[in-house]
C-alpha positions in Angstrom: 6.8 3.2 -31.0 3.2 2.5 -32.0 2.5 3.6 -35.4 -0.6 5.3 -34.2 1.9 8.3 -32.6 3.7 8.7 -35.9 0.7 11.1 -37.6 -0.8 14.1 -36.0 -4.0 13.4 -33.8 -6.3 16.2 -32.8 -5.2 16.8 -28.9 -9.0 15.5 -27.7 -8.1 12.2 -28.9 -4.8 11.9 -26.9 -6.1 13.7 -23.9 -6.3 12.1 -20.5 -8.1 13.5 -17.4 -6.5 17.0 -16.4 -4.8 17.3 -13.0 -6.5 20.0 -11.3 -5.0 21.3 -8.0 -6.7 24.4 -7.0 -4.4 26.7 -4.8 -5.4 28.3 -1.5 -2.0 29.9 -1.2 0.4 31.2 -3.6 2.3 28.0 -4.6 1.3 25.1 -6.4 4.0 22.5 -5.0 1.9 19.2 -4.8 2.2 16.4 -6.9 4.2 18.4 -9.5 7.5 16.7 -11.0 10.6 17.6 -9.2 13.2 20.1 -10.8 16.1 17.6 -9.9 14.2 14.3 -10.7 16.5 11.5 -12.4 16.5 12.1 -16.2 14.4 9.4 -18.0 11.8 9.0 -20.5 11.7 9.7 -24.2 14.4 9.0 -26.4 16.3 12.3 -27.6 16.1 11.5 -31.2 12.3 12.0 -30.8 10.0 13.6 -28.8 6.3 14.6 -28.5 5.4 17.9 -29.4 2.1 20.3 -29.2 2.1 21.8 -32.9 0.0 24.2 -34.6 -1.3 22.8 -37.9 -3.3 25.5 -39.4 -4.3 28.9 -37.7 -7.5 28.6 -35.9 -9.4 27.2 -32.9 -8.1 24.6 -30.3 -8.8 21.7 -32.5 -5.7 22.9 -34.4 -3.3 21.7 -32.2 -2.1 18.2 -32.7 0.3 16.1 -30.5 3.0 14.7 -32.9 6.1 12.8 -32.5 9.1 14.9 -34.3 12.4 15.0 -34.4 13.8 16.5 -31.3 16.1 19.7 -31.6 20.2 19.4 -31.6 21.5 22.4 -29.7 23.7 24.6 -31.5 26.5 26.6 -30.7 25.7 28.6 -27.7 22.7 26.8 -27.0 21.4 24.2 -24.3 19.0 21.2 -24.7 16.5 20.9 -21.9 14.5 18.2 -21.3 11.1 20.0 -20.2 9.3 19.4 -17.3 6.6 21.8 -17.5 5.5 24.8 -19.8 3.6 27.9 -19.0 0.4 29.0 -20.8 0.2 32.5 -21.8 -2.8 34.8 -23.6 -0.1 35.3 -26.4 -0.3 31.4 -27.3 -4.0 31.0 -28.1 -3.8 34.3 -29.9 -1.0 33.1 -31.9 -2.8 29.9 -32.7 -6.1 31.9 -34.1 -4.0 34.1 -36.2 -4.0 37.4 -34.6 -0.3 38.0 -34.7 0.8 35.9 -38.0 3.9 38.6 -38.7 5.5 36.8 -35.3 4.4 33.1 -36.0 6.5 30.5 -38.1 4.6 29.1 -40.9 2.4 25.8 -39.7 3.2 23.4 -38.3 5.3 24.9 -35.6 5.6 24.1 -32.0 3.8 26.7 -29.6 5.0 27.8 -26.2 7.3 30.4 -24.8 7.8 29.4 -21.0 9.6 26.4 -19.9 11.1 24.7 -16.7 13.2 21.7 -16.8 16.6 20.3 -16.4 19.6 20.3 -18.7 20.1 17.4 -21.3 23.0 18.7 -22.6 24.9 21.7 -23.5 25.8 22.7 -27.4 29.5 24.0 -28.4 30.8 26.9 -26.3 28.7 26.7 -23.7 29.8 27.2 -20.2 28.1 27.3 -16.8 25.6 24.7 -17.5 25.8 20.9 -17.0 23.5 18.3 -17.6 21.1 17.8 -14.7 20.6 21.3 -13.6 17.3 22.5 -13.1 16.7 25.4 -15.5 13.9 27.9 -16.8 13.5 30.4 -19.6 11.3 32.3 -21.9 11.5 31.7 -25.5 11.1 34.5 -27.5 7.9 35.2 -29.4 9.6 34.4 -32.6 11.3 31.1 -31.4 8.7 29.2 -29.4 9.0 25.5 -29.0 7.8 25.2 -25.5 5.1 22.8 -25.9 7.4 19.8 -26.1 9.6 17.1 -24.1 12.8 19.0 -25.4 13.5 22.7 -26.3 17.0 23.9 -27.3 17.5 27.5 -25.7 20.2 30.1 -26.4 22.6 30.0 -23.0 22.2 33.8 -22.5 18.4 33.3 -22.1 18.3 30.4 -19.5 18.8 30.6 -15.9 19.3 28.0 -13.1 15.5 28.0 -11.6 14.5 29.1 -8.0 15.5 26.5 -5.5 12.5 26.9 -3.3 9.8 26.0 -6.1 8.9 22.8 -8.1 8.8 22.8 -12.0 5.3 23.9 -12.3 5.7 26.8 -10.5 9.0 27.7 -12.0 7.3 27.5 -15.5 4.9 30.0 -15.0 7.1 32.7 -14.4 9.6 33.5 -17.3 7.4 35.2 -19.7 5.3 37.2 -17.3 7.7 38.0 -14.5 10.1 39.1 -17.2 7.4 41.3 -18.6 6.4 42.9 -15.4 10.2 43.3 -14.4 11.3 45.2 -17.7 7.9 47.4 -17.6 8.6 48.7 -14.3 12.4 48.7 -13.9 13.5 48.9 -17.5 11.1 51.5 -18.8 9.4 53.1 -16.1 12.0 53.1 -13.4 10.0 53.0 -10.4 11.5 54.3 -7.0 10.6 53.7 -3.6 7.9 55.6 -2.1 6.2 56.0 -5.6 2.5 55.4 -6.4 2.1 52.7 -9.0 -1.3 51.5 -10.4 -1.3 47.7 -12.0 -4.5 47.0 -14.5 -5.4 43.3 -14.2 -3.6 42.8 -11.2 -4.7 39.4 -10.5 -3.3 38.1 -14.0 0.1 36.4 -14.9 1.9 39.7 -15.7 -0.2 41.9 -13.2 0.3 39.3 -10.1 4.1 39.7 -10.8 4.1 43.5 -11.2 2.2 44.1 -7.7 4.7 42.0 -5.9 7.7 43.4 -7.7 6.5 46.9 -7.1 6.0 46.4 -3.7 9.3 44.9 -3.1 10.6 47.9 -4.5 8.9 50.2 -1.8 6.2 51.7 -3.8 2.3 52.3 -2.9 0.8 49.6 -5.1 -2.7 50.5 -6.5 -4.1 47.4 -8.5 -7.5 46.8 -10.9 -9.1 43.6 -10.5 -12.5 41.6 -9.9 -14.0 42.1 -6.2 -13.1 38.1 -5.8 -9.7 38.9 -6.2 -9.1 41.3 -3.4 -8.0 38.9 -0.7 -5.7 37.3 -3.5 -3.9 40.7 -4.1 -3.8 41.8 -0.7 -2.0 38.9 0.5 0.5 39.5 -2.6 1.1 43.1 -1.2 -1.3 45.4 -2.9 -2.3 48.6 -0.7 -5.6 49.4 -2.7 -7.7 47.0 -4.6 -10.2 48.5 -7.1 -13.1 46.5 -8.3 -13.0 47.4 -11.9 -16.8 46.0 -12.0 -18.0 48.5 -9.5 -15.4 51.1 -9.3 -14.2 53.7 -11.6 -10.6 53.5 -10.6 -9.6 57.0 -11.9 -11.9 58.2 -8.7 -9.2 56.2 -6.6 -5.9 56.1 -7.8 -5.3 59.7 -8.6 -1.5 61.0 -9.1 0.2 58.2 -10.2 3.9 58.0 -10.9 3.5 55.1 -12.9 0.8 52.7 -14.6 1.2 49.7 -15.9 -1.3 49.0 -18.7 -2.4 45.5 -20.0 -5.9 46.1 -20.8 -5.9 48.8 -23.5 -9.0 50.1 -25.4 -11.2 52.5 -23.2 -8.9 51.2 -20.4 -5.6 53.1 -21.8 -7.6 56.1 -22.3 -9.1 56.6 -19.1 -5.5 55.7 -17.7 -4.0 59.0 -19.1 -5.9 61.0 -16.7 -4.6 59.2 -13.7 -0.9 60.2 -14.1 0.9 62.9 -12.1 2.8 65.7 -14.2 5.9 63.8 -14.9 4.6 60.4 -14.4 4.9 57.4 -16.7 2.6 54.9 -18.5 4.3 51.6 -19.7 1.7 49.4 -22.2 2.3 45.9 -23.1 -0.8 46.1 -25.1 0.6 48.5 -27.8 2.0 51.9 -28.2 0.4 54.8 -25.6 -0.8 58.3 -27.4 2.3 60.4 -27.0 0.4 63.6 -27.6 -2.3 62.7 -24.5 0.8 61.9 -22.3 2.6 65.5 -23.2 -0.7 67.0 -22.3 -0.4 65.9 -18.7 3.4 66.6 -18.6 3.8 62.8 -18.6 5.9 60.2 -20.8 5.2 56.6 -21.4 6.0 53.7 -23.9 5.0 50.4 -25.3 6.9 47.4 -24.7 7.5 43.7 -25.7 9.3 41.5 -23.2 12.9 40.3 -24.3 14.5 37.2 -23.2 17.1 37.7 -20.5 18.9 35.1 -18.5 20.5 37.5 -16.0 17.3 39.1 -15.2 15.6 35.7 -15.0 18.6 34.9 -12.5 17.4 38.0 -10.4 13.9 37.1 -10.2 14.7 33.3 -9.2 16.6 35.3 -6.2 13.6 36.9 -5.3 11.6 34.0 -5.5 13.8 32.0 -3.3 14.0 35.1 -0.7 10.2 35.0 -0.4 9.7 38.4 -2.0 8.1 37.2 -5.4 5.6 34.0 -5.2 4.3 32.8 -8.5 0.6 31.6 -8.5 -0.5 28.5 -10.4 -4.0 28.3 -10.5 -4.6 25.2 -12.9 -2.7 22.6 -14.7 -3.5 20.3 -17.7 -1.2 17.5 -19.3 0.5 18.5 -22.4 -1.9 16.3 -24.3 -4.7 18.7 -23.1 -3.0 22.3 -24.3 -6.1 22.7 -26.3 -8.2 22.7 -23.1 -5.5 24.8 -21.6 -6.0 27.3 -24.1 -10.0 27.6 -23.9 -9.9 27.6 -19.9 -7.6 30.7 -20.2 -9.4 32.4 -22.9 -13.0 31.8 -21.2 -12.8 31.8 -17.5 -11.3 34.5 -14.7 -7.8 33.1 -14.1 -5.6 34.4 -11.2 -2.0 34.1 -12.0 -0.9 31.2 -14.4 -1.8 27.8 -16.1 0.5 25.3 -16.6 1.2 22.3 -18.9 2.7 19.3 -17.3 5.2 17.5 -19.4 5.7 13.6 -19.1 
């Protein structure tokens, strides 16, 4: 290994041109690494990883060569093919969630798809070469790397019908939508569900999951997202720039709140008596909910391999379609963060791992 890779470099120095693949449909499948591709590439002893060296802007991300993890008892070592990028990634990088982040330097990233390299002691059900995907908890991270050790209970076999890039876009966002709608709100067929931010990572999965459960789905989004959301199954798309959602979405059984602030305040008024508001951006005001005879809760997504397996089944059945709007090479993680933070993104952004 050349010596220039043995010390941290700013991401921009090692950046190569981002592979850009706009998607007309709901899946990004072209030119992506195969989930069952032969295992080759870096030595397991060391690996390349993007680490946060201090809290701050994109320039604090460095592509380092570091020791690869060793799977402990109950863990599986995964060779990463792709890693999802989420808003929480740049928020942690900038220091907004220091209480949940390790002391720098640390490897960022919470969504991975790849293949099993080897299993640690006391692990059954996974073999080398198995295509897998996982959500790594916010306190664990480690996804922006060539290898990551994952608790076997948090791991699931990747959907057979999609590639590594699409699979890496799924875990955090789809699990958030799944747990919010099913575990917390308990949606039922025939209910009216309002999904805020319907075209985003969590939102586009929530629209599809609610529709698959038999709900009537309302979604707020930008006007240019209308056709995208209609194709995903939204019954009513509300252009938040030009329409007041409370004038259209009324007597909602469930509201999924992902915006916060004024949007949350306005959302209390659309709930019917007995309705439920679940927030992924903080705790709702219980007094305001009670005043309408409604209930609600805030939630933080948890890793769950069994639920991921159910999500994989929905994807393979054609009931859930992940949408990847753009990919970047691992070395361009900083550019991916800025793209997500500053542009209007449908679905997810993914880092490809060589």
